[in-house]
C-alpha positions in Angstrom: 337.2 316.0 83.6 338.4 314.2 85.9 341.2 313.3 87.5 343.2 310.3 84.7 344.7 310.7 81.3 342.9 312.3 78.3 341.7 309.8 75.6 342.5 312.7 73.4 344.2 312.7 70.1 344.8 316.2 68.9 344.4 317.2 65.2 346.8 318.2 63.3 347.5 319.2 59.7 350.7 318.2 57.7 351.9 314.6 60.1 351.6 313.2 64.1 349.4 312.8 66.3 349.2 312.7 69.7 347.6 310.2 72.0 347.3 309.5 75.6 346.0 305.5 76.9 343.6 304.7 79.1 344.6 303.5 82.6 343.8 300.0 82.0 346.9 300.6 80.6 348.9 303.1 82.5 350.8 301.9 86.2 351.7 303.4 89.5 350.1 307.0 90.1 347.3 308.9 87.5 349.8 312.1 85.0 350.1 315.7 86.9 351.2 316.6 83.7 350.4 317.2 79.7 353.9 318.7 78.5 356.5 318.9 75.2 359.8 319.2 75.7 360.7 321.6 73.4 359.7 322.5 70.0 360.0 320.1 67.2 358.9 316.3 68.2 360.8 313.4 66.9 358.2 310.0 65.8 358.3 307.5 69.1 359.0 310.4 71.7 356.9 310.6 74.9 355.2 313.7 75.8 352.6 312.2 78.3 354.5 312.3 81.5 353.7 309.7 85.0 355.6 310.5 88.0 359.0 311.6 85.5 358.3 308.2 83.2 357.5 308.7 79.9 354.6 305.9 80.0 352.2 304.8 76.9 352.2 307.4 74.8 352.0 307.1 70.9 353.6 309.8 68.2 353.1 309.8 64.4 354.5 312.0 62.3 358.8 312.9 61.3 359.6 316.1 62.7 356.2 317.3 63.4 355.0 319.7 65.4 352.6 319.1 68.6 349.4 320.5 67.1 348.9 322.0 63.7 345.6 323.8 61.9 343.5 320.6 61.2 343.6 320.8 57.3 343.1 324.3 57.2 345.9 327.0 58.1 349.2 327.5 59.2 351.6 324.3 58.3 352.4 321.5 61.2 355.4 322.0 62.1 356.0 326.3 60.8 355.9 329.0 62.8 353.5 329.3 65.9 352.0 325.9 66.9 348.1 325.5 69.1 348.3 322.6 72.1 346.1 321.4 74.2 347.1 321.4 77.8 345.3 320.1 82.0 343.7 323.5 83.4 342.6 322.2 87.3 341.8 326.6 87.8 339.4 327.0 85.2 336.9 323.8 86.1 333.4 323.0 84.8 333.0 319.2 86.9 335.8 317.3 88.7 339.5 318.0 89.2 340.2 319.4 85.4 339.3 320.7 82.0 341.1 319.8 78.3 342.4 323.8 77.5 342.8 324.3 74.2 345.1 327.1 72.6 344.6 327.8 69.2 347.4 330.3 68.2 347.6 332.2 66.3 347.1 332.7 62.5 345.8 331.0 59.5 342.2 331.9 58.8 339.5 333.2 60.9 337.6 330.5 59.7 339.8 327.6 60.6 338.9 324.5 62.2 341.4 322.9 65.3 340.4 320.0 68.0 340.7 317.1 69.2 339.7 313.3 68.8 339.0 310.5 70.0 342.2 307.6 69.7 342.6 305.0 71.0 346.2 303.0 70.5 344.6 299.7 69.0 341.7 301.0 67.0 342.5 304.2 66.2 340.0 307.4 66.2 337.2 305.0 65.4 337.1 304.0 68.9 333.1 305.2 69.9 330.7 301.9 69.5 328.2 303.3 68.8 324.9 301.6 67.2 323.0 301.9 63.9 319.6 302.8 64.3 320.1 303.8 67.9 319.3 306.8 69.5 322.3 308.2 71.7 322.3 311.9 73.5 325.5 313.5 74.1 326.2 317.4 76.5 329.2 318.4 76.7 330.8 322.7 78.4 332.4 324.7 76.2 334.4 328.0 77.4 336.3 330.6 76.1 337.8 333.4 77.0 336.1 336.4 74.0 334.0 336.5 71.5 335.3 339.0 69.5 335.4 337.5 66.6 332.4 335.8 67.4 333.5 332.2 68.0 331.8 329.2 67.6 332.3 325.2 69.0 331.3 321.6 67.5 330.7 318.5 67.6 331.2 315.9 64.2 329.9 312.2 65.0 331.2 310.6 61.6 330.5 307.4 61.6 331.8 305.4 59.1 335.6 305.1 57.6 334.5 306.9 53.9 333.0 310.6 56.1 329.7 310.0 54.4 328.1 310.1 57.0 328.4 312.1 59.7 326.1 313.9 62.6 327.1 317.0 63.8 326.3 320.3 65.6 327.7 323.4 65.6 327.2 325.9 68.7 327.7 329.6 68.9 329.6 331.2 72.1 327.5 333.4 73.6 329.2 335.0 76.4 333.7 335.3 77.5 335.1 333.6 80.1 331.1 332.0 81.4 330.4 328.0 80.9 328.4 326.7 78.7 326.2 323.3 78.1 324.9 322.4 75.0 322.5 319.1 74.2 323.1 316.9 70.7 320.9 314.2 70.8 320.9 311.9 67.6 320.3 308.3 65.9 322.9 307.1 64.7 322.5 306.3 60.4 321.5 303.1 58.9 324.4 301.4 57.2 326.9 303.2 60.2 330.5 300.8 61.2 330.9 299.6 64.3 332.4 302.8 65.8 332.4 305.8 65.6 334.4 309.1 65.4 333.8 312.5 67.3 336.1 315.2 67.1 335.2 318.3 69.0 336.3 321.5 67.4 336.5 325.1 68.2 336.7 327.9 64.6 337.9 331.4 66.5 336.1 334.0 63.5 338.9 335.9 64.2 343.4 335.2 63.7 344.1 335.7 67.1 345.7 333.6 69.4 342.5 332.4 72.2 342.1 330.0 74.9 339.4 327.6 74.5 338.1 325.1 77.6 336.0 321.6 77.0 335.1 319.7 79.9 331.5 317.7 81.7 331.9 315.1 78.8 328.7 312.6 79.0 326.9 310.7 76.3 323.8 308.1 77.3 322.4 305.9 74.8 318.7 306.4 74.8 317.6 303.2 73.2 314.5 304.7 70.9 314.3 303.5 67.3 316.1 305.5 64.8 312.4 307.0 63.5 312.2 308.9 66.8 314.4 311.5 66.1 314.8 313.4 63.4 318.9 312.3 61.6 319.2 315.7 60.8 317.8 318.1 63.8 319.0 315.9 66.2 315.1 316.7 67.9 312.2 314.0 68.4 310.0 313.2 66.4 306.3 315.2 67.4 304.4 311.6 65.7 305.2 309.8 69.2 304.7 310.6 72.6 308.3 311.1 75.3 308.4 308.4 77.6 307.0 309.6 79.9 303.4 309.9 77.6 303.9 313.4 77.1 304.5 315.4 73.2 306.2 318.4 72.3 305.1 321.7 72.6 304.6 322.9 68.6 305.5 326.1 67.7 303.4 328.4 65.0 304.4 331.5 62.9 302.4 334.3 62.4 300.0 332.9 59.8 298.8 330.7 62.3 300.8 327.6 61.0 303.4 325.2 63.1 306.5 325.4 62.7 309.6 323.3 63.9 311.1 326.6 66.4 312.0 326.7 70.0 309.5 327.6 71.4 310.8 331.2 74.3 308.3 332.5 76.6 309.2 336.4 78.1 308.7 336.3 81.1 306.4 339.2 81.1 304.2 337.3 79.5 301.4 334.2 80.6 301.3 331.2 77.9 297.6 331.5 76.2 295.7 328.8 74.4 295.6 329.2 70.5 297.1 330.2 67.5 299.0 334.0 66.4 296.4 334.7 63.1 294.5 333.8 60.7 293.0 330.7 60.6 292.9 331.7 64.6 289.3 333.3 64.0 286.2 333.0 64.9 283.8 334.2 63.0 280.2 334.4 65.5 277.1 336.0 64.7 274.3 337.9 67.5 271.0 338.7 66.5 269.0 340.4 68.7 264.7 340.0 67.7 262.3 343.2 66.8 260.9 341.3 70.9 263.4 342.8 72.8 263.7 346.4 72.0 261.7 348.6 74.0 260.4 351.4 73.9 262.8 354.4 75.2 259.0 356.2 76.8 255.7 356.1 76.7 254.3 358.8 74.8 253.5 356.9 71.3 251.9 354.1 70.8 254.1 351.3 69.2 253.1 347.9 68.1 254.5 344.2 68.2 254.0 341.2 66.2 255.4 337.7 65.4 257.5 339.2 61.9 258.4 343.1 63.3 258.0 346.1 65.8 256.4 349.7 64.0 255.1 352.9 65.9 251.9 352.8 66.6 250.5 355.8 65.0 252.6 358.4 62.0 255.1 359.3 64.6 258.3 358.6 65.5 259.4 356.3 68.3 262.7 355.1 69.2 263.8 351.8 70.8 266.7 350.4 72.7 267.9 346.7 72.9 270.7 345.9 75.5 274.1 344.4 73.8 276.2 340.7 75.9 279.0 340.6 75.0 282.3 339.4 76.6 285.9 340.9 76.8 288.2 340.6 73.7 285.8 339.6 70.7 285.6 342.6 68.2 282.7 344.1 66.4 282.7 344.3 63.6 279.6 345.1 61.7 276.0 346.0 62.0 272.8 344.5 60.2 269.4 344.9 60.6 266.4 343.9 58.1 263.7 347.0 58.3 261.0 347.5 55.9 259.7 351.0 54.4 257.2 351.7 52.3 257.7 354.5 50.7 261.3 356.9 51.0 260.0 359.5 53.2 259.9 356.8 56.2 262.5 356.3 58.3 264.8 353.1 59.3 267.8 353.0 61.1 269.7 351.4 63.7 272.9 352.9 65.6 275.0 350.8 67.6 276.2 353.2 70.9 279.3 352.4 73.9 278.7 353.3 77.0 282.0 354.1 78.9 282.5 356.5 81.9 279.9 358.5 82.3 280.0 359.4 78.4 278.6 358.6 75.3 279.6 357.5 71.9 278.5 356.5 68.7 280.1 353.9 67.2 278.4 352.9 63.3 274.6 353.9 62.2 273.4 351.8 58.6 270.1 352.9 57.2 266.9 351.3 55.4 267.9 353.5 51.6 264.6 351.7 49.4 261.5 350.4 50.0 260.6 346.5 51.4 262.5 344.9 53.4 265.8 345.0 53.0 269.3 343.6 54.9 271.7 347.0 55.4 274.8 346.1 57.2 277.9 349.1 58.0 281.9 347.5 59.5 283.9 348.5 62.3 285.9 347.2 64.5 285.9 347.8 67.9 287.4 345.3 70.7 285.4 344.4 74.3 286.3 345.6 76.6 284.4 346.6 80.2 282.3 348.6 78.7 278.8 348.5 78.0 276.6 348.7 74.6 273.2 349.1 72.9 271.6 350.1 69.5 269.1 351.8 69.5 266.6 351.8 66.4 265.0 354.7 65.2 261.4 353.8 63.2 258.6 356.6 62.0 255.6 356.1 60.1 255.1 360.0 59.4 254.7 361.4 56.1 250.7 359.7 55.2 250.0 356.7 54.8 250.0 353.7 57.1 251.2 354.2 60.5 252.8 350.9 60.0 255.1 351.8 57.1 258.5 351.2 58.4 259.1 348.3 60.3 262.4 346.4 62.3 262.6 342.6 62.1 265.6 342.3 63.8 269.6 343.7 63.9 273.1 341.6 64.2 275.9 342.0 65.6 278.6 340.2 63.9 282.1 339.4 65.5 285.7 337.7 66.0 287.2 335.7 68.6 290.1 333.9 68.9 290.2 330.1 68.4 290.3 327.7 71.2 290.0 324.7 69.3 292.7 322.6 69.1 292.9 319.1 66.9 292.6 315.4 68.6 
C-alpha cells in the first residue's frame, strides 16, 4: 500500500471503531505511524498521528479497546486484543502494507479484519452499480499455515446484509505473498454503495500475523449476464472482449464441468475427451480378393463373391492389415461357408513385432452353409505390423468349392476428435 492514510475501519466486537480519514481532509505531512498510547481508549480519543498531532480520527465506544474480534471470541476491552499497524518492512508493492496482528485466544473459526469506512457516509462507501461487473485484486500473506488459515473478501451490497458477494482463499504457504482475483456482478437490488470487509481466520487459537497489500479494483463494464453471480466466473455462452471463448473442462465420464483446467508441465495438451462417449467405433472390411495364396503348389479360385481352394487340398491365404497407431482393435470377424462340417474355414489375426510373430485371435466356421463368426480382443496399435491368415480346406471328399470366404473384418475404436460448433 502507498504511503498514505489507510481508509479502513478496524472491525470490533462490543464497541469502538478506528477510522482513518482520506488525504483530502488532512493538513501537513502524511501519517508516519498508526499507534495506540496505552490500553483502553476513551470516546473521541485520537490515535492517528500526523506530525506529532492527532488528526481527524473518529473513535466511538466508551472504554473499548482499539480492536476486538468481529462478533466472536473474546469480548472487546477484555484480555489480549488484536491490532492493525502499518508495516514498511514486509511489503508487496509500494511503500507499506497493512499488518493485522490477530491476538491469541477466542475460537479457531473466528474471523477478524478491517472494513471500509468514510467519516461522512460510514462503512457503505464503495460506489458500485447494480448489474455491473467489477474485478477486485488483493495480495495477502501470513506468518504460519499450521492451522490452515484463510482470508476472505466480503462485499455487502445492502444495509440489511442480504446481498453479499464473497470469496474465501486458503493460504497455501507461510511468509509468501499470494494474490487473488475476484470478479463478480453487483446483484439487482443493491444499494448505491457497498461495504467491503477483508477478514482473516487463523484455524487455531494462537497469535498470528496477517498482511494485506496491493489492493486494486476496476469496473469491467460487461452486463451482469456475462458473469455468474455465484462463482464470479465468466459465463461461457458469450465471448470475451477479444472475441475468444474460455476452455471448459471434462470429467472422467466425458461430461462438462465448470472446474479450472490444470496441465502438468510434463504433459501435452491434446484435443478430445477422456472417456465414453469420446470413442468412435470403426469397421475395416478386407475383401476376399485382397487375400493372396501362401504358395503356388495348390490351386485356388477367385470370383466376384468369394475365394476358395481349387481342389480338395488345404490352402492358406494372407491379407495385410493397415491401421493407424493409437486405435484399439476389439473384434475379428469373417463371413465364410462350409458345405459339410468336415471342411475348414478360419481366420487368425497375427501381430509382427521385434522380428517375432504372435497370434492374437482366431475365428472358425462351426456349422454348415454361410456363417458370420467373430472373436474379441483388445489390441492397441503401435508401430508393429498386422496380417490375417485365412485357412480353407475342402478335404474329406466332394467338390473343391466346399469351403469359401467372402470377407474378413476388423472392428476398432479411436478417440473422437470431433468438435461442436
